C-alpha positions, 0 to 999 in steps of 0.5 A: 925493824931490827936494823944494823946488827951486829953493829960492826964497827965502820957500817952505820955512818955510810951512804949505804946505811942511810940509803938502808934506812931510807928503804926499811922505812918505806915498808910501813915501819915506825919503830926501830930496835938499833941492835949492837953487839959487844963481845965477851970472849967466851961464855965464861968469860966476865969483861965485856969490851964494848968499848973496843972494835968490833962494837960500834962506837958511841958517835956511831951510835948517836948518828944512827939514833939521829938519823932514824929520828929524822925519819920519823922512827921511834927508837928502841937502842938494843944493846946486846953482848955476843960470845967472840968464840961464837957460842950464842949468848943464852949460854953465858953462865956460871956456878950458882954458888961463887967458887974460889978462883972460878968466875962468878955471877957477881963478876959477869953482872959488874961488867954488863951493868957497866956496859948497860948504864954506859948505853942507857945513859946515850938513850937518855941523852938522845931521846929513845922511846924505849931500852932493851936491857938484855936479849936471849940470855936464857941462863942469865934469867934465873938470876933474879936479884941481879936483874931487879938491881941493874933495872933499879940502877938503869931507871936512875938514868934513863927514863923511857920504857924498858924491856926485856927480850926474853928468848922463845918458849921462856916467856912463862919462865921469867919471874921479874916482869913486874919490874920492867915497862914492857914484856917482850920475846923473840917469836921464833915459831914454828909457822904451824905452832902459833896458835899453842904458843900465843895460848901460853904466852897470854896468861903471862901478858894478862897477869902482870898487865903489860904491854907486849911485843915481839922484840925480836921475829922472822924467818930466813927466806929459805927452803924449811925455814919456816919450821925452824925460823931460829935457825939461820945456819939451817941449809936450803935454797931460798925461797922467798915464798916460804918466808912470806908464808911465815909472815902471813902465818905470824900476822894472821894469829896475832891479828886476833890477839889484842894484847899482842902490841906489835912486832920489831922483825928481825932485821934489816941490815946497814949495808943492804944487798941490791934489789936485784939481788933479793931472790939469792938472798936467804937471809932474815931481811924482806927487802925486795921479797914477797915478805917485804909485801906482806910487812908493807900490806901488814903494817898498813892496816896497823897504821890505819886502824890506829889513824 
């Protein structure tokens, strides 16, 4: 389960955050991605302000890692970059060839490298089992040389598993999967499209002979979301049944694919709503909703199968 997004400063070290982790582990969760966002001003900015508010501090990150491990969880540290103006990070991009006076990929990757190496050092000191080096950076995905250089630098300071979380539909487009240890993607696929998408992803996993996980996968508890699970802004009435049906379809489809190594479900907030209000919450978190029962069931089966 992904926990703590967006990593807003002041929310990871509270009694509410500890209670949120407690409720999360009750669902059979074994891994958590501690996800936090640093901001750049726009999609065309080249400076990432990872030391500044609203991003969580280093002390908060360390506190959350240790709290997760105290609860028996393995940790994937997941530093992410967001645009302060609301533009989705997939659109971060610059000219293919440098132009004098214009922002460049080289400038952006220099700042991103500083952010990631800082996070990698924390992950190494705290014994995080995995580090996610990027999330849904669709325009940046084509910059193969820069990613390979970044991964090489990260491996100088971090000894755990390295993964990259590509966006939906991008699994067969990346050309540098060989550079990471685990292939991962955002599995926001329509409820009736899982088999077709798994058929498309499988040759990629087989060709590289690496573990694969859905580092993000989830669906809001909202009417219409089963057909557009990636659209957090979709309007619709709350529907726990629709979310549960989507979870069931995903787990059933993936259960027949042994190469799918697992899921880190999206998502679980550091400040959890009251369980009595779950029926009116239309966001991704499954707490107190029918999807929570589906999750316990399938994660329970997986735990028994591996014990």
